[in-house]
Backbone and ligand atoms as CSV (ligand in chain L), in Angstrom:
chain,resi,resn,atom,element,x,y,z
A,1,ALA,N,N,0.796,-1.216,-0.028
A,1,ALA,CA,C,-0.008,0.017,-0.027
A,1,ALA,C,C,0.881,1.240,-0.009
A,2,ILE,N,N,0.321,2.299,-0.542
A,2,ILE,CA,C,1.043,3.651,-0.486
A,2,ILE,C,C,0.904,4.100,0.983
A,3,GLU,N,N,2.080,4.422,1.513
A,3,GLU,CA,C,2.137,4.895,2.939
A,3,GLU,C,C,2.906,6.238,2.905
A,4,ARG,N,N,2.735,6.815,4.152
A,4,ARG,CA,C,3.585,8.037,4.442
A,4,ARG,C,C,4.407,7.699,5.700
A,5,THR,N,N,5.561,8.219,5.747
A,5,THR,CA,C,6.463,8.000,7.021
A,5,THR,C,C,7.187,9.305,7.249
A,6,LEU,N,N,7.561,9.480,8.555
A,6,LEU,CA,C,8.335,10.712,8.913
A,6,LEU,C,C,9.832,10.350,8.988
A,7,SER,N,N,10.554,11.128,8.299
A,7,SER,CA,C,12.062,11.058,8.305
A,7,SER,C,C,12.595,12.327,8.944
A,8,ILE,N,N,13.621,12.177,9.804
A,8,ILE,CA,C,14.412,13.234,10.359
A,8,ILE,C,C,15.850,13.061,9.944
A,9,ILE,N,N,16.475,13.933,9.200
A,9,ILE,CA,C,17.907,13.940,9.065
A,9,ILE,C,C,18.447,14.682,10.206
A,10,LYS,N,N,19.203,14.001,11.081
A,10,LYS,CA,C,19.638,14.584,12.426
A,10,LYS,C,C,20.732,15.544,12.364
A,11,PRO,N,N,21.001,16.178,13.466
A,11,PRO,CA,C,22.045,17.298,13.448
A,11,PRO,C,C,23.407,16.835,12.990
A,12,ASP,N,N,23.804,15.605,13.285
A,12,ASP,CA,C,25.131,15.155,12.809
A,12,ASP,C,C,25.216,15.029,11.308
A,13,ALA,N,N,24.182,14.601,10.644
A,13,ALA,CA,C,24.132,14.412,9.157
A,13,ALA,C,C,23.984,15.852,8.532
A,14,VAL,N,N,23.142,16.688,9.096
A,14,VAL,CA,C,23.076,18.069,8.592
A,14,VAL,C,C,24.406,18.727,8.596
A,15,ALA,N,N,25.184,18.566,9.795
A,15,ALA,CA,C,26.487,19.196,9.944
A,15,ALA,C,C,27.456,18.595,8.911
A,16,LYS,N,N,27.319,17.383,8.559
A,16,LYS,CA,C,28.161,16.752,7.520
A,16,LYS,C,C,27.846,17.159,6.087
A,17,ASN,N,N,26.753,17.895,5.985
A,17,ASN,CA,C,26.332,18.389,4.642
A,17,ASN,C,C,25.890,17.330,3.699
A,18,VAL,N,N,25.219,16.266,4.207
A,18,VAL,CA,C,24.745,15.165,3.411
A,18,VAL,C,C,23.179,15.110,3.381
A,19,ILE,N,N,22.493,16.290,3.511
A,19,ILE,CA,C,21.031,16.272,3.301
A,19,ILE,C,C,20.708,15.721,1.892
A,20,GLY,N,N,21.454,16.250,0.919
A,20,GLY,CA,C,21.154,15.827,-0.430
A,20,GLY,C,C,21.465,14.397,-0.702
A,21,LYS,N,N,22.562,13.905,-0.298
A,21,LYS,CA,C,22.932,12.573,-0.493
A,21,LYS,C,C,21.932,11.512,0.150
A,22,ILE,N,N,21.469,11.894,1.338
A,22,ILE,CA,C,20.479,11.021,2.033
A,22,ILE,C,C,19.134,11.125,1.278
A,23,THR,N,N,18.710,12.335,0.923
A,23,THR,CA,C,17.482,12.451,0.226
A,23,THR,C,C,17.457,11.698,-1.097
A,24,GLN,N,N,18.653,11.800,-1.807
A,24,GLN,CA,C,18.774,11.008,-3.046
A,24,GLN,C,C,18.492,9.537,-2.851
A,25,ARG,N,N,18.851,8.964,-1.702
A,25,ARG,CA,C,18.632,7.536,-1.505
A,25,ARG,C,C,17.106,7.302,-1.422
A,26,PHE,N,N,16.391,8.228,-0.742
A,26,PHE,CA,C,15.001,8.070,-0.621
A,26,PHE,C,C,14.338,8.144,-2.024
A,27,GLU,N,N,14.778,9.080,-2.826
A,27,GLU,CA,C,14.184,9.239,-4.195
A,27,GLU,C,C,14.494,8.022,-5.029
A,28,ASP,N,N,15.763,7.558,-4.962
A,28,ASP,CA,C,16.201,6.457,-5.835
A,28,ASP,C,C,15.402,5.123,-5.387
A,29,ALA,N,N,14.915,5.044,-4.185
A,29,ALA,CA,C,14.078,3.943,-3.773
A,29,ALA,C,C,12.636,4.123,-4.070
A,30,GLY,N,N,12.297,5.198,-4.781
A,30,GLY,CA,C,10.877,5.437,-5.098
A,30,GLY,C,C,10.101,6.169,-4.166
A,31,LEU,N,N,10.730,6.712,-3.127
A,31,LEU,CA,C,9.958,7.494,-2.105
A,31,LEU,C,C,9.997,9.002,-2.588
A,32,LYS,N,N,8.875,9.659,-2.338
A,32,LYS,CA,C,8.666,11.054,-2.748
A,32,LYS,C,C,8.711,11.922,-1.457
A,33,VAL,N,N,9.382,13.031,-1.491
A,33,VAL,CA,C,9.307,14.004,-0.383
A,33,VAL,C,C,7.973,14.797,-0.602
A,34,VAL,N,N,7.047,14.655,0.342
A,34,VAL,CA,C,5.721,15.284,0.226
A,34,VAL,C,C,5.585,16.489,1.264
A,35,ALA,N,N,6.505,16.655,2.112
A,35,ALA,CA,C,6.580,17.722,3.085
A,35,ALA,C,C,8.043,17.872,3.576
A,36,ALA,N,N,8.529,19.059,3.853
A,36,ALA,CA,C,9.932,19.218,4.278
A,36,ALA,C,C,10.078,20.493,4.965
A,37,LYS,N,N,10.956,20.534,6.042
A,37,LYS,CA,C,11.412,21.766,6.646
A,37,LYS,C,C,12.689,21.587,7.420
A,38,LEU,N,N,13.518,22.585,7.302
A,38,LEU,CA,C,14.777,22.605,8.070
A,38,LEU,C,C,14.561,23.508,9.314
A,39,VAL,N,N,14.711,22.873,10.481
A,39,VAL,CA,C,14.394,23.595,11.692
A,39,VAL,C,C,15.304,23.226,12.824
A,40,GLN,N,N,15.541,24.060,13.809
A,40,GLN,CA,C,16.222,23.730,15.040
A,40,GLN,C,C,15.104,23.564,16.054
A,41,LEU,N,N,14.936,22.399,16.595
A,41,LEU,CA,C,13.827,22.036,17.453
A,41,LEU,C,C,14.143,22.614,18.861
A,42,SER,N,N,13.048,22.968,19.506
A,42,SER,CA,C,13.137,23.379,20.958
A,42,SER,C,C,13.223,22.094,21.810
A,43,ALA,N,N,13.640,22.287,22.991
A,43,ALA,CA,C,13.641,21.112,23.943
A,43,ALA,C,C,12.236,20.558,24.160
A,44,LEU,N,N,11.278,21.466,24.211
A,44,LEU,CA,C,9.857,21.046,24.332
A,44,LEU,C,C,9.455,20.155,23.149
A,45,GLU,N,N,9.709,20.588,21.925
A,45,GLU,CA,C,9.304,19.862,20.811
A,45,GLU,C,C,9.975,18.468,20.704
A,46,ALA,N,N,11.347,18.456,20.920
A,46,ALA,CA,C,12.107,17.196,20.866
A,46,ALA,C,C,11.609,16.295,21.897
A,47,GLY,N,N,11.344,16.802,23.149
A,47,GLY,CA,C,10.921,15.989,24.220
A,47,GLY,C,C,9.549,15.342,24.019
A,48,GLN,N,N,8.669,16.175,23.438
A,48,GLN,CA,C,7.305,15.643,23.050
A,48,GLN,C,C,7.429,14.615,21.961
A,49,PHE,N,N,8.272,14.891,20.978
A,49,PHE,CA,C,8.366,14.010,19.849
A,49,PHE,C,C,8.848,12.600,20.308
A,50,TYR,N,N,9.778,12.581,21.205
A,50,TYR,CA,C,10.390,11.306,21.729
A,50,TYR,C,C,9.819,10.912,23.060
A,51,ALA,N,N,8.623,11.403,23.363
A,51,ALA,CA,C,7.976,11.070,24.689
A,51,ALA,C,C,7.879,9.603,24.956
A,52,VAL,N,N,7.738,8.796,23.933
A,52,VAL,CA,C,7.752,7.319,24.103
A,52,VAL,C,C,8.978,6.792,24.871
A,53,HIS,N,N,10.037,7.558,24.664
A,53,HIS,CA,C,11.346,7.078,25.341
A,53,HIS,C,C,11.572,7.775,26.609
A,54,LYS,N,N,10.561,8.491,27.226
A,54,LYS,CA,C,10.952,9.386,28.383
A,54,LYS,C,C,11.478,8.692,29.565
A,55,ASP,N,N,11.194,7.432,29.740
A,55,ASP,CA,C,11.735,6.661,30.890
A,55,ASP,C,C,13.042,5.913,30.567
A,56,ARG,N,N,13.516,6.088,29.307
A,56,ARG,CA,C,14.727,5.291,28.947
A,56,ARG,C,C,15.920,6.135,29.417
A,57,PRO,N,N,17.001,5.406,29.747
A,57,PRO,CA,C,18.213,6.143,30.282
A,57,PRO,C,C,18.818,7.097,29.300
A,58,PHE,N,N,18.603,6.918,27.951
A,58,PHE,CA,C,19.208,7.776,26.944
A,58,PHE,C,C,18.333,8.997,26.584
A,59,TYR,N,N,17.171,9.139,27.222
A,59,TYR,CA,C,16.256,10.208,26.807
A,59,TYR,C,C,16.808,11.573,26.800
A,60,LYS,N,N,17.486,11.905,28.008
A,60,LYS,CA,C,17.988,13.333,28.119
A,60,LYS,C,C,19.033,13.611,27.082
A,61,ASP,N,N,19.978,12.682,26.907
A,61,ASP,CA,C,21.003,12.801,25.839
A,61,ASP,C,C,20.389,12.901,24.449
A,62,LEU,N,N,19.379,12.096,24.221
A,62,LEU,CA,C,18.660,12.096,22.921
A,62,LEU,C,C,18.078,13.495,22.637
A,63,VAL,N,N,17.369,13.998,23.624
A,63,VAL,CA,C,16.759,15.328,23.430
A,63,VAL,C,C,17.822,16.408,23.219
A,64,ASN,N,N,18.835,16.378,24.020
A,64,ASN,CA,C,19.950,17.376,23.889
A,64,ASN,C,C,20.664,17.289,22.584
A,65,PHE,N,N,20.805,16.079,22.030
A,65,PHE,CA,C,21.440,15.937,20.802
A,65,PHE,C,C,20.565,16.438,19.661
A,66,MET,N,N,19.246,16.119,19.732
A,66,MET,CA,C,18.293,16.519,18.683
A,66,MET,C,C,18.106,18.076,18.553
A,67,ILE,N,N,18.482,18.809,19.697
A,67,ILE,CA,C,18.316,20.269,19.669
A,67,ILE,C,C,19.661,20.914,19.400
A,68,SER,N,N,20.709,20.109,19.188
A,68,SER,CA,C,22.066,20.655,19.088
A,68,SER,C,C,22.372,21.446,17.811
A,69,GLY,N,N,21.453,21.302,16.814
A,69,GLY,CA,C,21.622,21.986,15.557
A,69,GLY,C,C,20.428,21.725,14.659
A,70,PRO,N,N,20.334,22.354,13.568
A,70,PRO,CA,C,19.136,22.158,12.681
A,70,PRO,C,C,18.973,20.740,12.221
A,71,VAL,N,N,17.735,20.331,11.978
A,71,VAL,CA,C,17.437,19.014,11.427
A,71,VAL,C,C,16.541,19.229,10.192
A,72,MET,N,N,16.639,18.256,9.253
A,72,MET,CA,C,15.824,18.265,8.091
A,72,MET,C,C,14.683,17.249,8.241
A,73,ILE,N,N,13.447,17.795,8.409
A,73,ILE,CA,C,12.322,16.897,8.624
A,73,ILE,C,C,11.551,16.758,7.395
A,74,GLN,N,N,11.225,15.504,6.929
A,74,GLN,CA,C,10.580,15.241,5.721
A,74,GLN,C,C,9.480,14.225,5.997
A,75,ALA,N,N,8.365,14.397,5.266
A,75,ALA,CA,C,7.406,13.272,5.159
A,75,ALA,C,C,7.664,12.620,3.740
A,76,LEU,N,N,7.740,11.334,3.821
A,76,LEU,CA,C,8.076,10.502,2.512
A,76,LEU,C,C,6.846,9.749,2.210
A,77,GLU,N,N,6.561,9.580,1.034
A,77,GLU,CA,C,5.360,8.857,0.549
A,77,GLU,C,C,5.741,7.884,-0.552
A,78,GLY,N,N,5.163,6.637,-0.512
A,78,GLY,CA,C,5.454,5.716,-1.523
A,78,GLY,C,C,5.027,4.294,-1.054
A,79,GLU,N,N,5.147,3.338,-1.949
A,79,GLU,CA,C,4.795,1.983,-1.652
A,79,GLU,C,C,5.579,1.508,-0.457
A,80,SER,N,N,4.924,1.007,0.566
A,80,SER,CA,C,5.562,0.472,1.790
A,80,SER,C,C,6.615,1.419,2.329
A,81,ALA,N,N,6.245,2.696,2.417
A,81,ALA,CA,C,7.249,3.713,2.685
A,81,ALA,C,C,7.872,3.525,4.159
A,82,ILE,N,N,7.123,3.045,5.082
A,82,ILE,CA,C,7.608,2.820,6.446
A,82,ILE,C,C,8.734,1.818,6.493
A,83,SER,N,N,8.443,0.638,5.960
A,83,SER,CA,C,9.529,-0.376,6.002
A,83,SER,C,C,10.597,-0.135,5.004
A,84,LYS,N,N,10.267,0.517,3.857
A,84,LYS,CA,C,11.286,0.823,2.917
A,84,LYS,C,C,12.344,1.848,3.490
A,85,ASN,N,N,11.818,2.807,4.207
A,85,ASN,CA,C,12.662,3.773,4.828
A,85,ASN,C,C,13.560,3.138,5.895
A,86,ARG,N,N,12.943,2.220,6.643
A,86,ARG,CA,C,13.763,1.542,7.684
A,86,ARG,C,C,14.842,0.690,7.113
A,87,ASP,N,N,14.521,0.075,5.959
A,87,ASP,CA,C,15.595,-0.732,5.214
A,87,ASP,C,C,16.690,0.188,4.740
A,88,LEU,N,N,16.310,1.311,4.283
A,88,LEU,CA,C,17.379,2.203,3.744
A,88,LEU,C,C,18.255,2.742,4.947
A,89,MET,N,N,17.619,3.016,6.088
A,89,MET,CA,C,18.345,3.536,7.265
A,89,MET,C,C,19.342,2.504,7.822
A,90,GLY,N,N,18.945,1.248,7.909
A,90,GLY,CA,C,19.739,0.268,8.596
A,90,GLY,C,C,19.528,0.315,10.077
A,91,ALA,N,N,20.222,-0.501,10.786
A,91,ALA,CA,C,19.980,-0.665,12.286
A,91,ALA,C,C,20.287,0.609,13.046
A,92,THR,N,N,19.604,0.793,14.184
A,92,THR,CA,C,19.744,1.995,15.005
A,92,THR,C,C,21.187,2.246,15.402
A,93,ASP,N,N,21.874,1.177,15.722
A,93,ASP,CA,C,23.302,1.291,16.062
A,93,ASP,C,C,24.173,1.098,14.778
A,94,PRO,N,N,24.851,2.101,14.362
A,94,PRO,CA,C,25.539,2.010,13.040
A,94,PRO,C,C,26.527,0.845,12.966
A,95,LYS,N,N,27.006,0.439,14.155
A,95,LYS,CA,C,27.960,-0.702,14.150
A,95,LYS,C,C,27.294,-1.918,13.673
A,96,LYS,N,N,25.926,-2.029,13.819
A,96,LYS,CA,C,25.144,-3.160,13.447
A,96,LYS,C,C,24.459,-2.977,12.128
A,97,ALA,N,N,24.609,-1.843,11.543
A,97,ALA,CA,C,23.850,-1.509,10.250
A,97,ALA,C,C,24.544,-2.180,9.073
A,98,GLU,N,N,23.737,-2.767,8.205
A,98,GLU,CA,C,24.235,-3.402,6.963
A,98,GLU,C,C,24.984,-2.448,6.114
A,99,PRO,N,N,26.121,-2.909,5.467
A,99,PRO,CA,C,26.799,-2.086,4.547
A,99,PRO,C,C,25.848,-1.472,3.508
A,100,GLY,N,N,26.140,-0.184,3.141
A,100,GLY,CA,C,25.301,0.380,2.094
A,100,GLY,C,C,24.033,1.126,2.655
A,101,THR,N,N,23.749,0.942,3.928
A,101,THR,CA,C,22.640,1.670,4.507
A,101,THR,C,C,23.085,2.993,4.913
A,102,ILE,N,N,22.098,3.930,5.143
A,102,ILE,CA,C,22.352,5.363,5.511
A,102,ILE,C,C,23.164,5.354,6.778
A,103,ARG,N,N,22.762,4.605,7.803
A,103,ARG,CA,C,23.486,4.674,9.060
A,103,ARG,C,C,24.935,4.070,8.929
A,104,ALA,N,N,25.048,2.975,8.142
A,104,ALA,CA,C,26.415,2.471,8.017
A,104,ALA,C,C,27.371,3.486,7.265
A,105,ASP,N,N,26.760,4.302,6.379
A,105,ASP,CA,C,27.593,5.202,5.617
A,105,ASP,C,C,27.758,6.556,6.273
A,106,PHE,N,N,26.779,7.013,7.052
A,106,PHE,CA,C,26.848,8.403,7.528
A,106,PHE,C,C,26.805,8.558,9.023
A,107,ALA,N,N,26.485,7.518,9.800
A,107,ALA,CA,C,26.308,7.712,11.291
A,107,ALA,C,C,27.594,7.410,12.054
A,108,ASP,N,N,27.723,8.022,13.157
A,108,ASP,CA,C,28.929,7.873,14.026
A,108,ASP,C,C,28.741,7.038,15.220
A,109,SER,N,N,27.517,7.015,15.762
A,109,SER,CA,C,27.240,6.322,16.998
A,109,SER,C,C,25.711,6.073,17.161
A,110,ILE,N,N,25.361,5.264,18.169
A,110,ILE,CA,C,23.889,5.096,18.328
A,110,ILE,C,C,23.134,6.350,18.653
A,111,ASP,N,N,23.838,7.370,19.164
A,111,ASP,CA,C,23.168,8.666,19.460
A,111,ASP,C,C,23.211,9.501,18.184
A,112,ALA,N,N,24.380,9.731,17.664
A,112,ALA,CA,C,24.548,10.482,16.411
A,112,ALA,C,C,24.440,9.519,15.270
A,113,ASN,N,N,23.164,9.108,15.036
A,113,ASN,CA,C,22.938,8.030,14.064
A,113,ASN,C,C,22.278,8.475,12.766
A,114,ALA,N,N,22.428,9.740,12.456
A,114,ALA,CA,C,22.153,10.331,11.103
A,114,ALA,C,C,20.670,10.515,10.760
A,115,VAL,N,N,19.867,9.558,11.074
A,115,VAL,CA,C,18.451,9.621,10.721
A,115,VAL,C,C,17.507,8.992,11.676
A,116,HIS,N,N,16.299,9.537,11.652
A,116,HIS,CA,C,15.146,8.856,12.378
A,116,HIS,C,C,14.156,8.469,11.314
A,117,GLY,N,N,13.463,7.404,11.480
A,117,GLY,CA,C,12.317,6.979,10.717
A,117,GLY,C,C,11.219,6.353,11.518
A,118,SER,N,N,9.954,6.686,11.240
A,118,SER,CA,C,8.913,6.066,11.890
A,118,SER,C,C,8.920,4.512,11.848
A,119,ASP,N,N,8.498,3.871,12.918
A,119,ASP,CA,C,8.659,2.388,12.990
A,119,ASP,C,C,7.367,1.634,12.693
A,120,ALA,N,N,6.270,2.220,12.559
A,120,ALA,CA,C,5.036,1.491,12.362
A,120,ALA,C,C,3.919,2.432,11.819
A,121,PRO,N,N,2.860,1.954,11.254
A,121,PRO,CA,C,1.819,2.892,10.655
A,121,PRO,C,C,1.221,3.830,11.655
A,122,GLU,N,N,0.973,3.408,12.879
A,122,GLU,CA,C,0.400,4.313,13.885
A,122,GLU,C,C,1.295,5.406,14.240
A,123,THR,N,N,2.601,5.096,14.491
A,123,THR,CA,C,3.591,6.138,14.826
A,123,THR,C,C,3.872,6.994,13.591
A,124,ALA,N,N,3.846,6.424,12.391
A,124,ALA,CA,C,4.046,7.317,11.217
A,124,ALA,C,C,3.012,8.392,11.086
A,125,ALA,N,N,1.760,7.966,11.307
A,125,ALA,CA,C,0.694,8.981,11.169
A,125,ALA,C,C,0.778,10.031,12.214
A,126,ALA,N,N,1.106,9.577,13.459
A,126,ALA,CA,C,1.221,10.559,14.603
A,126,ALA,C,C,2.439,11.546,14.396
A,127,GLU,N,N,3.560,10.944,13.902
A,127,GLU,CA,C,4.741,11.686,13.739
A,127,GLU,C,C,4.671,12.731,12.512
A,128,VAL,N,N,4.060,12.248,11.470
A,128,VAL,CA,C,3.799,13.207,10.345
A,128,VAL,C,C,2.932,14.415,10.842
A,129,ALA,N,N,1.810,14.046,11.580
A,129,ALA,CA,C,0.880,15.073,11.982
A,129,ALA,C,C,1.557,16.017,13.101
A,130,PHE,N,N,2.505,15.499,13.858
A,130,PHE,CA,C,3.212,16.235,14.876
A,130,PHE,C,C,3.962,17.441,14.157
A,131,PHE,N,N,4.564,17.160,13.078
A,131,PHE,CA,C,5.422,18.217,12.438
A,131,PHE,C,C,4.777,18.919,11.258
A,132,PHE,N,N,3.749,18.232,10.652
A,132,PHE,CA,C,3.196,18.858,9.405
A,132,PHE,C,C,1.667,18.890,9.465
A,133,PRO,N,N,1.025,20.056,9.572
A,133,PRO,CA,C,-0.410,20.110,9.394
A,133,PRO,C,C,-0.744,19.627,7.998
A,134,GLY,N,N,-1.897,18.986,7.909
A,134,GLY,CA,C,-2.317,18.400,6.618
A,134,GLY,C,C,-2.159,19.261,5.400
A,135,LEU,N,N,-2.397,20.558,5.491
A,135,LEU,CA,C,-2.278,21.378,4.325
A,135,LEU,C,C,-0.827,21.602,3.869
A,136,ASN,N,N,0.169,21.203,4.691
A,136,ASN,CA,C,1.550,21.320,4.261
A,136,ASN,C,C,2.116,19.949,3.765
A,137,VAL,N,N,1.220,18.989,3.492
A,137,VAL,CA,C,1.668,17.726,2.923
A,137,VAL,C,C,1.115,17.676,1.545
A,138,TYR,N,N,1.991,17.468,0.558
A,138,TYR,CA,C,1.640,17.594,-0.858
A,138,TYR,C,C,1.700,16.182,-1.535
A,139,SER,N,N,0.695,15.379,-1.352
A,139,SER,CA,C,0.641,14.074,-1.946
A,139,SER,C,C,0.741,14.295,-3.459
A,140,ARG,N,N,1.606,13.401,-4.140
A,140,ARG,CA,C,1.763,13.665,-5.510
A,140,ARG,C,C,2.281,12.358,-6.231
L,1,LIG,P1,P,15.686,7.143,16.702
L,1,LIG,O1,O,15.183,6.195,15.595
L,1,LIG,O2,O,15.691,8.611,16.444
L,1,LIG,O3,O,14.778,6.787,18.013
L,1,LIG,C1,C,15.296,7.064,19.292
L,1,LIG,C2,C,16.739,7.313,19.339
L,1,LIG,O4,O,17.355,7.128,20.565
L,1,LIG,C3,C,17.443,6.333,18.417
L,1,LIG,O5,O,17.170,6.652,17.086
L,1,LIG,C4,C,18.960,6.475,18.790
L,1,LIG,O6,O,19.598,7.568,18.180
L,1,LIG,C5,C,18.716,6.870,20.363
L,1,LIG,N1,N,19.256,5.867,21.283
L,1,LIG,C6,C,20.342,6.008,22.086
L,1,LIG,N2,N,20.509,4.910,22.801
L,1,LIG,C7,C,19.569,4.021,22.358
L,1,LIG,C8,C,19.241,2.638,22.674
L,1,LIG,N3,N,19.962,1.955,23.596
L,1,LIG,N4,N,18.288,2.015,22.045
L,1,LIG,C9,C,17.572,2.730,21.123
L,1,LIG,N5,N,17.750,3.977,20.760
L,1,LIG,C10,C,18.745,4.653,21.398
C-alpha cells in the first residue's frame, strides 16, 4: 500500500552536509518528499516527539542531541514507505547496520545516528501530524 512516513535527518548528518545524499537515497528507492522543513527544534518539541522514550536512560542525551543543531524533517510517501525507509536507514546502532545503509555510511554512534524514521503505521501517522499540518503535505 502507499504509505507516508516521517524522516528526520539529524544534526550530525546536517552538519556533515549530506542532506542531499540522504534524500537522493529516498528518491532512488521510489519515495517522494511530500513535506519538508529545516528547523532547530526546541527542547519542548524534541521532548514531546520522543515522549515514548521518556523513561529510557538515553532520553535526556537524545533530546539534547536533537536540539544541538538544525534538522531536516521530511514526510516521505510511496509503496511500503515505512518499512522501505527503515531498510534504507539500517540498524539503529551504526555498528550493526548493513553495509550500504544510510547509518552504515553516515552515522557515528547510536546517538549521532544520522536519521530517524517512523517504525509503524500508527507512529508514522502521529509523527507526520506532529510536524506537518495536513495542508503542508503535498501528496503527488
Ligand atoms: P531514533 O530512531 O531517532 O529513535 C530514538 C533514538 O534514541 C534512536 O534513534 C537513537 O539515536 C537513540 N538511542 C540512544 N541509545 C539507544 C538505545 N539503547 N536504544 C535505542 N535507541 C537509542
